C-alpha positions as CSV (number, residue, x, y, z in Angstrom):
1,M,0.1,0.0,0.0
2,P,1.4,3.5,-0.9
3,S,2.1,5.9,1.9
4,P,-1.3,7.2,3.3
5,Y,-2.1,10.8,3.2
6,S,-2.7,12.7,6.5
7,Y,-4.4,16.0,7.3
8,S,-1.1,17.6,7.6
9,S,0.2,16.4,4.3
10,L,-3.0,17.5,2.3
11,S,-2.8,20.7,4.1
12,L,0.6,21.3,3.2
13,F,0.0,20.6,-0.5
14,S,-3.1,22.9,-0.4
15,S,-0.9,25.7,0.9
16,C,2.2,24.9,-1.2
17,A,2.8,22.1,-3.7
18,H,6.5,22.9,-3.7
19,A,6.8,22.6,0.1
20,Y,4.9,19.4,-0.3
21,A,7.2,17.8,-2.7
22,H,10.2,18.8,-0.6
23,R,8.9,17.0,2.3
24,Y,6.9,14.1,1.0
25,V,8.3,13.5,-2.6
26,W,11.7,14.6,-2.7
27,K,12.3,14.0,0.9
28,T,14.7,17.0,1.2
29,P,16.4,17.2,4.7
30,V,15.4,20.1,6.8
31,P,18.5,22.6,6.5
32,D,20.8,22.5,9.5
33,D,20.3,26.3,10.1
34,A,16.5,26.1,10.6
35,E,15.8,27.8,13.9
36,V,14.1,25.8,16.7
37,D,10.5,26.7,16.9
38,L,9.9,26.7,20.7
39,A,6.3,27.3,20.4
40,M,5.9,23.9,18.5
41,T,8.4,22.1,20.8
42,C,6.3,23.4,23.9
43,G,3.2,21.8,22.2
44,S,5.1,18.5,21.7
45,V,6.5,18.5,25.2
46,V,3.0,19.0,26.6
47,H,1.3,16.3,24.5
48,S,4.1,13.7,25.4
49,V,3.7,14.4,29.2
50,L,0.0,14.0,28.9
51,E,0.1,11.0,26.9
52,W,2.4,9.5,29.4
53,A,0.0,10.5,32.2
54,H,-3.1,8.7,30.5
55,T,-1.1,5.8,29.4
56,Q,-0.1,5.3,33.3
57,A,-3.7,5.6,34.1
58,L,-5.0,3.0,31.7
59,E,-2.4,0.6,33.2
60,Q,-3.7,1.4,36.4
61,K,-0.5,2.9,37.7
62,P,-0.5,5.9,39.9
63,V,0.1,9.4,38.5
64,S,0.7,12.5,40.8
65,W,1.5,16.1,40.1
66,E,5.0,15.3,41.2
67,H,5.3,12.7,38.6
68,L,4.5,15.5,36.0
69,T,6.8,18.0,37.4
70,T,9.5,15.5,37.1
71,A,8.5,14.5,33.6
72,L,8.2,17.8,32.2
73,P,11.9,19.1,32.4
74,E,13.0,15.6,31.4
75,T,10.9,15.8,28.1
76,W,12.3,19.3,27.3
77,S,15.8,18.1,27.5
78,K,15.2,15.2,25.2
79,A,13.3,17.6,22.8
80,L,16.2,20.1,22.6
81,A,19.1,17.8,22.8
82,G,22.1,19.3,21.1
83,E,20.2,22.6,20.2
84,D,21.4,26.0,21.1
85,V,18.6,28.0,22.8
86,S,18.4,31.3,24.7
87,K,17.8,30.6,28.4
88,D,15.3,33.4,28.5
89,A,13.1,32.4,25.6
90,L,13.3,28.8,26.9
91,S,12.2,29.7,30.6
92,E,9.1,31.2,29.1
93,Y,7.9,28.3,27.4
94,M,8.9,25.9,30.0
95,Q,6.6,28.0,32.4
96,K,3.9,27.9,29.9
97,S,4.1,24.1,29.5
98,L,4.0,23.8,33.3
99,D,1.0,26.1,33.8
100,T,-0.9,24.3,31.0
101,T,-0.2,21.0,32.2
102,K,-1.1,22.0,35.6
103,W,-4.6,23.1,34.6
104,Y,-5.4,20.1,32.8
105,F,-4.1,17.9,35.5
106,D,-6.3,19.6,38.2
107,T,-9.5,20.0,36.1
108,L,-9.8,17.3,33.3
109,F,-7.3,14.6,34.3
110,P,-9.2,13.1,37.6
111,T,-12.6,12.5,35.7
112,E,-11.3,11.7,32.3
113,K,-8.7,9.1,33.3
114,Q,-11.7,6.7,34.0
115,A,-13.4,6.9,30.6
116,T,-10.1,6.8,28.5
117,I,-10.0,3.8,26.1
118,S,-7.0,4.6,23.9
119,V,-4.0,7.2,24.0
120,E,-2.5,8.4,20.8
121,K,-4.9,6.3,18.7
122,K,-3.9,5.7,15.0
123,F,-6.7,5.6,12.6
124,L,-6.9,4.4,8.8
125,Y,-9.6,5.6,6.6
126,P,-10.3,4.3,3.0
127,L,-10.4,7.6,0.8
128,N,-10.3,5.7,-2.5
129,I,-9.9,2.1,-2.6
130,P,-9.4,1.5,-6.3
131,R,-6.7,4.3,-6.3
132,K,-5.2,2.7,-3.1
133,Q,-5.6,6.1,-1.3
134,W,-5.7,6.1,2.5
135,L,-6.0,8.7,5.1
136,I,-3.8,8.3,8.3
137,G,-4.4,10.0,11.6
138,Y,-3.5,10.0,15.2
139,V,-5.8,11.3,17.9
140,D,-4.3,12.3,21.1
141,R,-7.0,10.4,23.2
142,V,-10.2,8.5,22.9
143,S,-12.8,8.0,25.6
144,Q,-16.1,6.2,25.8
145,P,-18.4,7.7,28.4
146,S,-21.2,5.3,27.4
147,E,-21.7,2.3,25.1
148,D,-22.8,4.2,22.1
149,K,-20.7,7.2,22.5
150,I,-16.9,8.1,21.5
151,V,-15.3,11.1,22.4
152,L,-12.1,12.2,20.5
153,H,-9.7,14.5,22.4
154,D,-7.3,16.9,20.9
155,Y,-4.6,19.1,23.0
156,K,-4.2,22.4,21.7
157,T,-1.2,24.7,23.0
158,G,-1.3,27.6,20.7
159,S,-2.9,30.9,21.0
160,Q,-5.5,30.4,18.5
161,K,-8.9,29.0,19.7
162,M,-12.0,27.8,17.6
163,G,-15.6,28.3,18.7
164,V,-18.1,25.7,18.4
165,K,-19.3,26.9,15.1
166,A,-15.7,26.8,13.6
167,L,-14.9,23.4,14.9
168,S,-18.0,21.9,13.7
169,K,-16.9,22.5,10.2
170,D,-12.9,22.3,10.8
171,F,-11.3,20.2,8.1
172,Q,-8.9,18.4,10.5
173,A,-11.7,17.8,13.0
174,M,-14.1,16.3,10.5
175,L,-11.5,14.1,9.1
176,Y,-10.9,12.6,12.6
177,G,-14.9,12.3,12.9
178,A,-14.7,10.4,9.7
179,M,-11.9,7.9,10.7
180,A,-13.5,7.4,14.2
181,A,-17.1,6.5,12.6
182,H,-15.3,4.0,10.5
183,T,-13.3,2.4,13.2
184,Y,-15.9,2.3,15.8
185,Q,-19.2,1.6,13.7
186,P,-22.0,1.5,14.6
187,L,-22.2,4.3,17.0
188,S,-25.0,6.5,17.9
189,E,-22.7,9.8,18.7
190,I,-19.2,10.9,18.1
191,E,-18.1,14.1,20.0
192,L,-15.2,16.2,19.6
193,Q,-13.5,17.9,22.6
194,W,-10.6,20.3,21.7
195,H,-8.7,21.3,24.8
196,Y,-7.3,24.7,24.6
197,L,-4.8,24.5,27.2
198,S,-3.4,28.2,26.9
199,H,-7.1,29.4,27.2
200,Q,-7.8,26.7,29.9
201,K,-11.0,26.0,28.0
202,T,-12.6,23.0,26.3
203,V,-14.7,23.4,23.1
204,K,-17.2,20.5,22.6
205,V,-19.0,19.7,19.2
206,K,-20.9,16.7,18.1
207,V,-20.0,15.4,14.9
208,N,-22.3,16.2,11.9
209,P,-22.4,13.7,9.1
210,D,-22.8,16.2,6.6
211,N,-19.7,18.2,7.6
212,V,-17.9,14.9,7.6
213,R,-18.8,14.1,4.2
214,D,-17.6,17.6,3.0
215,A,-14.4,17.0,4.6
216,V,-13.7,13.6,3.1
217,Q,-14.8,15.0,-0.3
218,K,-12.3,17.7,0.0
219,A,-9.5,15.1,1.1
220,Q,-10.3,13.1,-1.9
221,S,-10.0,15.9,-4.2
222,L,-6.8,17.0,-2.8
223,A,-5.3,13.4,-2.9
224,N,-6.3,13.1,-6.6
225,S,-4.6,16.6,-7.4
226,V,-1.3,15.2,-5.5
227,E,-1.3,12.3,-7.7
228,A,-1.8,14.5,-10.9
229,H,1.1,16.7,-10.0
230,K,3.3,13.5,-9.1
231,Q,2.4,12.3,-12.7
232,M,3.4,15.6,-14.4
233,E,6.5,16.1,-12.0
234,L,5.4,19.7,-11.3
235,F,5.0,21.2,-7.9
236,P,4.9,24.9,-8.3
237,A,5.7,27.0,-5.2
238,K,3.1,29.4,-3.8
239,V,4.7,32.5,-2.0
240,G,2.7,33.8,0.9
241,W,2.1,33.9,4.7
242,Q,2.8,30.3,4.9
243,C,6.6,30.9,3.9
244,G,7.3,32.5,7.3
245,R,7.2,29.2,8.9
246,C,8.4,26.8,6.2
247,N,11.6,24.7,6.7
248,Y,12.6,24.9,3.1
249,Q,13.2,28.7,2.7
250,S,16.8,28.4,2.1
251,V,16.3,25.8,-0.9
252,C,13.2,27.6,-2.5
253,T,14.0,29.6,-5.5
254,A,10.6,31.3,-5.5
255,Y,11.0,32.4,-2.0
256,K,14.5,34.0,-2.6
257,K,13.1,35.9,-5.4
């Protein structure tokens, strides 16, 4: 089976086909001079620590706040091994990771640990069987509060936050809904809970089948477009706002111009 598509790969292709090719077709190594993104690293650290905490709970092992305060700096050290980072900048993000994890541990972890059935759940969804196109995704956590209901949880550590209306039509969220419906069928209800840790707020949405269908159709269209570009061996660059966080600036002639 060819490598499956993901929300991240399809979104990257949609924003810039050239960047997509560097990462997924040509597999261009990220230049050594690329700066460490502390905001993204902070998100990865928090995700890893919460994943560890819920995994411990699934295995019926004790989890205390002292365990997490030990795990946080250790995870930061592993994530930044060999990197030269400003201590002042690092201190700010380490404090942020501590604050967001503390809020989650105090408010959500005590009740959620009982309903959790899977952590970092891998999903596969058949986008187009004849074309051998599959969609892959990893959900931070899955819980089952009742026999006919599944809840998908996603941890968000950035500054942006979606409301109920935006989340109910979000491309990534609806693709997760499609994959969960395929995996756990039949179900009466699938709910999304996006935990905006920096805002200390959780947004909840019941998955709408119509919105899921629209997201799947969009994914199918993007996957077909990727295949067409591969056949033509043509991946034009799109210069815009997305260039600011692209890892391939130094090897992109369009960006240099």
